[in-house]
Structure formats: C-alpha cells, structure tokens
C-alpha positions as CSV (number, residue, x, y, z in Angstrom):
1,M,-134.1,-126.9,71.9
2,S,-131.3,-126.2,74.2
3,A,-129.0,-123.8,72.6
4,A,-125.8,-125.8,73.5
5,V,-125.2,-129.4,75.0
6,R,-123.8,-129.3,78.4
7,E,-120.6,-131.3,78.8
8,P,-120.9,-133.4,81.9
9,W,-116.8,-133.4,82.4
10,P,-114.6,-130.6,82.0
11,M,-112.0,-131.3,79.6
12,K,-109.4,-130.6,82.2
13,T,-110.9,-133.4,84.2
14,L,-111.0,-135.5,81.5
15,F,-107.2,-135.0,80.5
16,L,-106.1,-135.6,84.3
17,M,-108.5,-138.7,84.3
18,A,-106.4,-140.0,81.2
19,F,-103.4,-139.2,83.0
20,L,-104.2,-141.2,86.1
21,G,-105.2,-144.0,84.0
22,R,-101.6,-144.0,82.3
23,L,-99.9,-143.8,85.9
24,F,-102.0,-146.9,87.1
25,L,-100.6,-148.8,83.9
26,I,-97.2,-148.0,85.2
27,F,-98.1,-149.2,88.7
28,Y,-99.2,-152.4,86.9
29,A,-96.3,-153.1,84.7
30,R,-94.4,-153.9,88.0
31,I,-96.8,-156.1,88.8
32,H,-96.7,-158.1,85.5
33,D,-93.2,-158.0,84.5
34,Y,-92.5,-160.1,87.8
35,F,-95.1,-162.9,87.4
36,F,-95.1,-163.3,83.4
37,E,-92.7,-164.6,81.0
38,V,-93.8,-161.8,78.6
39,H,-93.3,-158.6,80.0
40,F,-95.1,-155.7,79.8
41,T,-92.1,-153.4,79.7
42,D,-90.7,-152.8,76.5
43,I,-87.4,-153.8,75.9
44,D,-86.2,-150.6,74.8
45,Y,-87.0,-148.7,78.1
46,K,-84.2,-151.0,79.5
47,V,-81.9,-149.3,76.6
48,F,-83.0,-146.1,77.1
49,T,-82.4,-146.7,81.1
50,E,-78.7,-147.9,80.4
51,A,-77.8,-145.1,77.9
52,A,-79.0,-142.7,80.6
53,F,-76.8,-143.8,83.3
54,L,-73.8,-143.5,80.9
55,V,-74.9,-140.0,80.3
56,R,-75.1,-139.4,83.9
57,Q,-71.7,-140.7,84.4
58,G,-70.2,-138.5,81.5
59,H,-69.7,-141.2,79.1
60,S,-71.4,-141.6,75.4
61,P,-75.0,-143.1,75.2
62,Y,-73.8,-145.2,72.6
63,E,-71.5,-147.0,74.8
64,Q,-74.7,-148.9,75.1
65,P,-74.5,-151.1,71.7
66,T,-78.2,-151.3,71.5
67,Y,-78.8,-147.6,71.7
68,R,-79.8,-146.0,68.2
69,Y,-81.9,-143.0,69.2
70,T,-81.2,-139.3,69.6
71,P,-79.2,-138.5,73.0
72,V,-81.8,-136.2,74.0
73,I,-83.8,-139.0,75.0
74,A,-81.1,-140.2,77.1
75,W,-80.5,-136.9,78.6
76,L,-84.2,-136.5,79.4
77,L,-84.1,-139.9,81.4
78,V,-81.3,-139.4,83.4
79,P,-83.7,-139.1,86.4
80,N,-84.3,-142.5,85.8
81,A,-81.2,-143.1,88.1
82,F,-83.2,-141.8,91.1
83,Y,-86.8,-143.3,89.9
84,A,-86.9,-146.4,87.4
85,D,-90.4,-145.2,86.2
86,F,-89.4,-141.4,85.7
87,G,-89.2,-142.2,81.6
88,K,-92.5,-144.0,81.5
89,V,-94.4,-141.0,83.3
90,L,-92.4,-138.6,81.0
91,F,-93.8,-140.5,78.0
92,C,-97.4,-140.5,79.4
93,V,-97.4,-137.1,80.0
94,V,-96.2,-136.1,76.3
95,D,-99.1,-138.7,75.4
96,V,-101.9,-136.8,77.1
97,F,-100.1,-133.6,75.6
98,V,-100.8,-135.0,72.4
99,G,-104.5,-135.2,73.0
100,Y,-104.2,-131.7,73.6
101,I,-102.8,-130.7,70.4
102,H,-105.6,-132.6,68.7
103,L,-107.7,-130.5,70.5
104,R,-106.0,-127.2,69.3
105,I,-105.7,-128.3,65.6
106,L,-109.5,-129.1,65.6
107,E,-110.4,-125.9,67.4
108,T,-108.0,-124.0,64.8
109,E,-109.3,-125.6,61.8
110,Q,-113.0,-124.9,62.8
111,S,-112.3,-121.2,63.6
112,T,-110.5,-120.8,60.2
113,K,-113.0,-122.4,57.9
114,R,-115.5,-119.9,58.8
115,L,-118.3,-122.4,58.2
116,S,-121.7,-121.1,58.0
117,L,-123.2,-123.4,60.6
118,T,-126.2,-123.0,62.9
119,Q,-126.0,-122.8,66.4
120,N,-127.2,-126.3,66.6
121,E,-124.5,-127.6,64.1
122,C,-121.7,-125.7,66.0
123,S,-122.9,-127.6,68.9
124,K,-123.0,-130.8,67.1
125,R,-119.2,-130.0,65.9
126,R,-117.9,-129.4,69.2
127,S,-119.6,-132.6,70.5
128,V,-117.4,-134.3,67.3
129,I,-114.4,-132.5,68.2
130,R,-114.6,-133.6,71.9
131,S,-115.0,-137.3,70.9
132,A,-112.0,-137.2,68.9
133,V,-109.8,-136.0,71.8
134,L,-111.5,-138.4,74.0
135,W,-110.8,-141.1,71.5
136,W,-107.0,-140.7,71.8
137,L,-107.0,-140.1,75.5
138,F,-108.8,-143.2,76.4
139,N,-107.5,-145.3,74.0
140,P,-105.9,-148.2,75.6
141,F,-103.6,-149.1,72.9
142,T,-101.9,-145.6,72.8
143,A,-101.9,-145.6,76.5
144,I,-100.4,-149.0,77.1
145,I,-97.5,-148.1,74.5
146,S,-96.7,-144.9,76.6
147,A,-96.8,-147.0,79.9
148,R,-94.5,-149.7,78.6
149,G,-91.6,-146.9,78.2
150,S,-91.9,-146.5,74.4
151,N,-90.9,-143.2,73.5
152,D,-93.3,-143.0,70.1
153,A,-95.3,-140.3,71.7
154,M,-92.7,-138.1,71.3
155,I,-92.4,-138.1,67.7
156,C,-96.2,-138.0,67.4
157,A,-96.0,-134.6,69.5
158,L,-93.3,-133.0,67.2
159,I,-95.4,-134.1,64.0
160,L,-98.6,-133.0,65.3
161,F,-97.0,-129.8,66.5
162,T,-95.6,-129.1,63.4
163,L,-99.0,-129.8,61.6
164,F,-100.6,-127.3,64.2
165,L,-98.2,-124.6,63.1
166,L,-98.8,-125.2,59.6
167,V,-102.9,-125.0,60.1
168,K,-102.5,-122.2,62.6
169,C,-100.5,-120.1,59.5
170,H,-103.6,-119.2,57.9
171,D,-105.6,-118.0,60.9
172,K,-103.4,-114.5,61.2
173,L,-101.8,-113.2,58.2
174,E,-99.2,-111.0,60.3
175,Q,-98.0,-114.5,61.7
176,Y,-97.9,-116.2,58.8
177,F,-94.0,-116.3,58.3
178,L,-93.1,-116.5,61.6
179,L,-95.5,-119.8,62.2
180,L,-94.3,-121.5,58.8
181,S,-90.6,-120.8,59.7
182,L,-91.4,-122.0,63.3
183,A,-93.1,-125.1,61.5
184,A,-90.1,-125.8,59.7
185,I,-87.7,-125.7,62.6
186,V,-89.9,-128.2,64.5
187,H,-89.9,-130.2,61.5
188,G,-86.2,-130.5,61.3
189,A,-84.8,-130.0,64.4
190,G,-87.5,-131.8,66.3
191,A,-89.4,-134.4,64.5
192,T,-86.8,-135.4,62.1
193,H,-84.1,-135.4,64.6
194,F,-86.0,-137.8,66.5
195,R,-87.2,-140.3,63.7
196,I,-85.9,-139.8,60.3
197,F,-89.2,-140.8,58.7
198,P,-91.0,-137.2,59.0
199,L,-89.1,-136.6,55.8
200,I,-91.9,-138.5,54.2
201,Y,-94.1,-135.3,54.8
202,L,-91.9,-132.8,53.0
203,P,-93.4,-133.3,49.4
204,S,-97.0,-132.7,50.8
205,I,-95.9,-129.6,52.5
206,F,-94.3,-128.2,49.7
207,L,-97.6,-128.9,47.4
208,S,-99.9,-127.6,50.2
209,I,-97.7,-124.1,50.3
210,A,-98.1,-124.2,46.4
211,R,-101.6,-124.7,46.2
212,T,-102.5,-121.7,49.3
213,K,-102.0,-118.1,48.9
214,I,-101.6,-116.4,51.7
215,G,-104.2,-115.2,53.9
216,C,-106.5,-117.3,51.9
217,Q,-108.5,-120.3,53.2
218,Q,-109.3,-121.8,50.0
219,T,-106.5,-124.0,47.8
220,T,-105.7,-123.8,44.2
221,R,-106.1,-126.7,42.0
222,F,-103.3,-127.9,39.5
223,D,-104.9,-127.0,36.1
224,G,-103.0,-129.2,34.1
225,F,-99.1,-130.5,33.7
226,K,-97.6,-127.0,32.7
227,S,-99.8,-125.6,35.7
228,F,-98.5,-127.8,38.3
229,V,-95.0,-127.1,37.0
230,W,-95.5,-123.3,37.3
231,M,-96.8,-123.4,40.7
232,C,-93.8,-125.8,42.0
233,A,-91.1,-123.6,40.2
234,T,-92.6,-120.6,41.9
235,N,-93.2,-121.9,45.3
236,F,-90.6,-119.9,47.1
237,R,-92.4,-120.4,50.3
238,G,-92.0,-124.3,49.8
239,F,-88.3,-124.0,48.6
240,S,-87.7,-121.7,51.6
241,F,-89.9,-124.2,54.2
242,I,-87.8,-127.3,52.9
243,S,-84.5,-125.1,52.9
244,L,-84.9,-124.2,56.9
245,S,-86.2,-127.8,57.8
246,L,-83.3,-129.3,56.6
247,A,-81.0,-126.7,57.6
248,S,-82.7,-127.0,61.1
249,F,-81.9,-131.1,61.0
250,A,-78.5,-130.7,59.8
251,L,-77.4,-128.3,62.6
252,S,-78.8,-130.2,65.1
253,V,-77.0,-133.2,63.9
254,A,-73.7,-131.3,63.3
255,A,-74.4,-130.4,67.4
256,F,-74.4,-134.1,68.5
257,F,-71.7,-135.0,66.1
258,A,-69.4,-132.7,67.9
259,L,-70.3,-134.3,71.3
260,Y,-70.5,-137.8,70.1
261,G,-68.9,-138.4,66.6
262,Q,-69.8,-141.0,64.2
263,P,-71.1,-143.4,66.6
264,F,-74.1,-140.9,66.9
265,V,-74.7,-140.6,63.1
266,H,-74.6,-144.2,62.6
267,A,-76.7,-145.4,65.3
268,A,-79.4,-142.6,65.0
269,F,-79.7,-142.2,61.2
270,V,-77.6,-144.6,59.1
271,Y,-78.5,-147.8,60.8
272,H,-82.5,-147.0,60.3
273,L,-82.0,-146.3,56.8
274,S,-79.9,-149.8,56.0
275,R,-81.7,-151.6,58.7
276,A,-82.7,-155.3,57.5
277,D,-84.5,-156.9,60.6
278,I,-84.4,-160.7,60.2
279,Q,-86.5,-161.2,63.6
280,H,-90.0,-161.9,62.9
281,N,-92.1,-158.8,62.7
282,F,-95.3,-157.6,61.0
283,S,-93.5,-156.6,57.8
284,P,-93.7,-159.8,55.3
285,Y,-89.8,-158.8,54.1
286,F,-88.6,-160.5,57.4
287,L,-88.8,-164.0,55.9
288,P,-87.2,-163.0,52.3
289,L,-84.2,-161.0,54.6
290,Y,-83.7,-163.9,57.1
291,L,-83.5,-166.3,54.1
292,S,-80.9,-164.3,52.3
293,V,-78.6,-163.1,55.5
294,D,-75.6,-165.0,54.0
295,S,-76.2,-162.7,50.6
296,P,-75.6,-159.3,51.2
297,L,-76.3,-158.2,47.6
298,I,-79.9,-160.2,47.6
299,T,-80.3,-158.5,51.1
300,K,-79.8,-155.0,49.5
301,L,-82.1,-155.6,46.3
302,I,-84.7,-156.5,48.9
303,G,-84.1,-153.3,51.1
304,L,-84.1,-151.3,47.7
305,V,-87.5,-152.8,46.1
306,A,-89.2,-152.2,49.5
307,F,-88.6,-148.3,48.8
308,V,-90.7,-148.4,45.9
309,P,-94.4,-148.6,47.0
310,Q,-93.3,-146.4,49.9
311,I,-92.2,-143.9,47.6
312,V,-95.0,-144.5,45.2
313,C,-97.7,-144.0,48.0
314,I,-95.6,-140.8,49.4
315,S,-95.9,-139.0,45.9
316,A,-99.3,-140.1,45.3
317,F,-101.0,-139.0,48.6
318,A,-98.9,-135.9,47.9
319,L,-100.4,-134.9,45.0
320,R,-103.7,-135.8,45.6
321,Y,-104.4,-134.9,49.0
322,S,-101.9,-132.2,49.8
323,D,-104.9,-129.6,50.1
324,D,-105.9,-131.7,53.1
325,L,-102.6,-132.0,55.4
326,P,-104.1,-134.4,58.2
327,F,-105.6,-136.8,56.0
328,C,-102.5,-136.8,53.7
329,W,-100.1,-137.2,56.4
330,F,-102.7,-140.1,57.9
331,L,-102.3,-142.1,54.6
332,T,-98.9,-141.2,53.7
333,T,-98.0,-142.7,57.5
334,F,-100.1,-145.5,57.2
335,A,-98.7,-147.0,53.9
336,F,-95.3,-145.9,54.5
337,V,-95.6,-148.1,58.2
338,S,-97.6,-150.9,56.3
339,F,-95.0,-151.4,53.7
340,N,-91.9,-150.7,55.6
341,K,-89.0,-153.3,56.0
342,V,-89.4,-153.5,59.4
343,C,-92.9,-153.1,61.2
344,T,-93.7,-153.4,64.8
345,S,-96.7,-152.4,66.7
346,Q,-95.3,-149.2,68.1
347,Y,-95.1,-148.1,64.5
348,F,-98.8,-148.2,64.7
349,V,-98.9,-145.1,66.9
350,W,-97.4,-143.2,64.1
351,Y,-100.4,-143.2,62.1
352,L,-102.9,-143.7,64.7
353,C,-102.2,-140.3,66.0
354,F,-103.8,-138.9,63.0
355,L,-107.0,-140.5,63.4
356,P,-108.8,-138.0,65.8
357,L,-108.3,-135.5,63.0
358,L,-110.2,-137.0,60.8
359,F,-113.8,-137.7,62.8
360,T,-114.7,-134.5,60.7
361,R,-113.3,-135.9,57.5
362,L,-114.9,-139.3,57.2
363,T,-118.4,-140.6,56.3
364,F,-118.2,-144.0,58.1
365,R,-121.3,-145.1,59.9
366,W,-120.1,-146.4,63.1
367,Q,-120.9,-149.7,62.4
368,H,-118.8,-149.9,59.6
369,A,-116.0,-148.4,61.5
370,A,-116.3,-150.9,64.0
371,K,-116.1,-153.7,61.5
372,L,-112.9,-151.9,59.9
373,L,-111.5,-151.7,63.5
374,V,-112.2,-155.8,64.2
375,L,-110.8,-156.5,61.0
376,W,-107.6,-154.5,61.9
377,L,-107.3,-156.2,65.3
378,L,-107.5,-159.9,64.2
379,G,-105.1,-159.5,61.8
380,Q,-103.0,-158.7,64.1
381,A,-104.2,-161.6,66.4
382,F,-104.0,-163.9,63.5
383,W,-99.7,-163.0,63.5
384,L,-99.5,-162.7,67.4
385,L,-100.2,-166.3,67.9
386,P,-97.3,-167.7,65.4
387,A,-95.1,-165.0,66.2
388,Y,-95.3,-166.1,69.9
389,L,-94.9,-169.8,69.2
390,L,-91.9,-168.9,67.2
391,E,-90.1,-166.5,69.6
392,F,-90.9,-168.3,73.2
393,R,-91.5,-171.8,72.3
394,G,-88.9,-172.2,69.4
395,M,-91.6,-173.8,67.1
396,P,-90.8,-173.6,63.4
397,T,-93.5,-171.3,62.3
398,F,-91.7,-169.1,60.1
399,T,-94.2,-169.8,57.0
400,W,-97.2,-169.4,59.2
401,T,-95.8,-166.1,60.4
402,W,-95.0,-165.2,57.1
403,L,-98.6,-165.6,55.9
404,A,-100.0,-163.6,58.7
405,S,-97.6,-160.7,57.6
406,L,-99.0,-161.0,54.1
407,T,-102.7,-161.1,55.6
408,F,-101.9,-158.2,57.8
409,L,-100.4,-156.1,55.2
410,G,-103.4,-156.9,52.8
411,I,-105.9,-155.9,55.5
412,N,-103.9,-152.6,55.9
413,I,-104.0,-152.0,51.9
414,F,-107.7,-152.4,52.3
415,L,-108.2,-150.1,55.0
416,I,-106.4,-147.5,53.1
417,F,-109.0,-147.9,50.3
418,Q,-111.8,-147.7,52.5
419,F,-110.6,-144.4,54.4
420,V,-110.0,-142.8,50.7
421,Q,-113.6,-144.1,49.7
422,H,-115.3,-142.8,52.7
423,Y,-113.1,-139.5,52.8
424,A,-115.2,-136.0,52.7
425,S,-112.7,-132.8,52.2
426,P,-113.0,-130.3,54.7
427,S,-113.0,-127.7,51.6
428,F,-116.4,-128.9,50.5
429,S,-119.4,-127.2,51.7
430,R,-120.9,-128.3,54.6
431,R,-124.1,-129.2,52.6
432,S,-121.9,-131.4,50.2
433,T,-120.7,-133.3,53.3
434,I,-124.0,-134.2,54.6
435,E,-125.1,-135.3,51.4
436,R,-122.3,-137.4,51.0
437,R,-123.3,-138.9,54.7
438,E,-126.9,-139.4,53.3
439,M,-125.8,-141.4,50.2
440,R,-123.5,-143.8,52.1
441,K,-126.5,-144.4,54.5
442,I,-128.8,-145.1,51.5
443,Q,-125.8,-147.6,49.9
C-alpha cells in the first residue's frame, strides 16, 4: 500500500477556485437583481453602502436610520463609492479565509493530541481534514451568503480565530499566556464588538480553562459539586480571560462612543438586545410578537421568556462539553440561533462555521448525515413558501408561516439531539472512537 495518498489538487489551488466561484456569484447577482423580483443582493448591503458613503463624506454612519452595526463595517466599505461590489469581494475573501482557519485549527489539534496513529491512519486523518475544509470552501450556502453582501463571514472569522488561539495555547507552553491574552482581546474587541452574541461563549471558555492544566493536553473532570465550585473559584486564568475580554470590548465601545455618541451604542448593541421583530422570520416568536404589538408589557414578557431556553442551553452545554470547545460552541450557537427571537438564514452561518471542525468528532455514516441534511432543508422549504406568499403576494398566511416556524424549530432540536448522540469526544482514545463507529454500523 502506498505510504501516502497523493492529492490531485494542492490546497492553494482549491482556495483560489473557491474564491473565483464566489466572484462568479457576485457577477451573477447583477444579472439576477435586474430580472427578478426577489433580489439576490442582501438588503443590508445597500444599508452598508449608504453608511459607507456617509463616512466618506465625514458624517456618522448612524445618520442612515437602519444601519445597526459597528462603524468598522462602514469604514471598510468606503471603497464602495468607487466600485459598488467592493464589499461583496471583501466578504468573500474573508469567507475563504474562514476555510483557512478551519485548516489551521484541525492541523493544530492533530499535532497537539499526539495520537499514536499508524502512517495509514495519519493519511486518512489528513484526508478527513482536507474534506472538512473543502466542505466549507465549496458549500453553496455559505458562498451565496457572502456573495449576496452579508457580513456574517467576518463574525465567523473572528470567532474561529479566537478558537484557534485557544487551541494553539496548548501547543507551546512558553506562548500560553500570550496566546490566551490575545484570544481574549480578539473575543472582546473583535467578535463581541462586531456582534454581541459571542458573549455566549464565555461560560464554556471559563470552564475549559478551569479543566485544563498548563502544558497538559488532558482535561480534568469535575468530581462532584464541591470540586466544581473549588475549581471555578480558583480559576484565576479564567477570570483573567473574562476580565480582559470585557475590558477590550469596553475600550472598543468607548472609542467609538467618543466618535459617534449614543446613536452608536443604541444601534450596535441596545437595539439587538431589545429587538422584537414582528416581521415573519424562522423564529416562532414572530407571530406572538406581531399580535402583541400594541401591548408593550406582553412584548417585553415574550422577550424575557425567549431568553430562558437560550440560557439553559448555554449553561448545560458549557457544563457538559467545555472540554471540547469546537463541539460545545457548535451546540451552543445552534441552540442560541434556533431559540432566538429573530432567526434569519444568515444566522445559520454562525453555527455552520463550526461543522468542518466536527468531521473528526462525529460517528455519522454518510447516509444518515445526508438524511439529516435533507430534513433540515425541507424544514426551510416548508417555511419559505408561505413566507413568500405573505411578503410578496400579500396573502394572509400568518398561521401557516408560524406552524412552519414551529416545525423548523422542532427539526433543529431533533438535529441537536442527533449530534449529541453521534458525538465522539477527541479526548477518547483512537480505538474507542473506532469502536463507537463500528457500533453505529451494527445499529
């Protein structure tokens, strides 16, 4: 048997092909938008462009009333004044870069785990890593999201870069505190500044640090409640991470507050925390919020109730899976998006960006994975039809759309249970992982 499997295409070539494919989608968008009623270009891209024009003229981007993002995006898209698709190209570059971060995380995990694999097993593992990266690079869903002008690839890149730094912490002991500090800064001033939701990862980061000794690849389990409390209370590295992350976030907010004042804070953060979208979306909360639009008290109550399942899931997954941050963050984000008061297709990218990191952690047979994918897509298709009739044809399909939202939520909950059931911890030995896969085949 050959010692190594020759790769028909170098990774550099594949990254270039993925980028060129996205450029084609950007070109196609101009044709699609001209001929079709439902535009290919995301409505938010027009908002980004208008805010960028304001910045170029020396004004605040928040003079655009529907711009509710960090001013950094408006700054980055100033060249849109000279080339309208500059922002789309930038987002696609970042989208491809996300694939590179996947590659680095998986390679770092492979080197730090120090698994006793044969040469043939190492070759197979490299093939799995390659397949995982290609899944992202040539995924039509993520490519289309970026080519439409959505900036979600940026938040994915910042979150994954934070994760990469946390994984890299255990690569070399002398770099541990430097990388941990850098991860906290990227998480606070980067990811959380761009979107407030990455705060949901702090509990799992804190517990992960508490369970890991410096220079040791193995994690420590909590032996009872007293052990858990003691490890948390003495987790000075974890407290330092949270403090540095929040301080970095606060400094970034203070800097832009000095430039743009209260409109920046309200648009970038307060709006998203208190947002109650009565327009139809994948969240089943849209209809109750729509029906209670004239009752602020009920609207607030619904908003508070919506946080309950999110908090429960964030806490439960942090307690159970903090020894494996990629899997923990995937479940946490999946649940957070599914139970959110507002849920759009762009939000799906927030948890899909973790999937390439799970290729070595899941015991799915490809047939079962394909069935789950079809189920997830059917849930969206069942929702899209009544949503289209409601928005573009003015038909009263509120109940149908709401039932479709409930169905999609049920599908997502089922998928979360499936991922948990077919999860194989990377802390297990190689043999135990193979045995679990064999058991799945028998079942």
